[in-house]
N, C-alpha and C positions, 0 to 999 in steps of 0.2 A: 377638581383641581383649580388652583388659583391662577388667574390670568394676570401676569405681571406686565404693566405698561412701562416702557423705558423711554425717558426723555431723550432728545437729540444729544445733549452733552454726555449723558450716561452711556448712550449707545456708542458714540464716538470713542469714549475712553475704554470700552470693553473690547472693541475691535482693534486688532493690531494694524497700525499704520506705519508707513515707511517715513522715517524722519528725514526732512530735507537737509539737515545739517550733518548728521553722522551716518545716515543711510540704513540704520538698523530698523527692523520691523519690531516695534514696541508699542504698547498702549500709551495713551495720554494719562498723565497723573495730574489731578487738579489740586493746585496749591494756591491758597489765598486769591482765588478768582481767576487764575490763568492756567492754561494747560501746558504741561511740559513733557518732553520725551522721557520715558522711563529709563532709557539707556544712558543718555548723555546729560539730561537735565536742562537742555536749552528750551526757552519759552517758544512754543510753536503756535500758541493761541493766546495773545495778550489779553489782559483783563479789560482793557479799554481800547477799542479799535476805532476811535473817532466819533462815537456816539455822543449826542448832546441831549441835555434835558430841556424840554420846552416848558416854560412856566407861563401859563395863560392866565 
């Protein structure tokens, strides 16, 4: 049998989470780098959450 390793973002999207906006239990759908509720489409994980790139 093949052992499948799932990254954190894939694991989160496969699990049903409760949306803080509409309250539905629905998986995250990843669109253009951000996660959105599969039920209402509201962005629940923005593509940029304040990270900065350090150029040394």
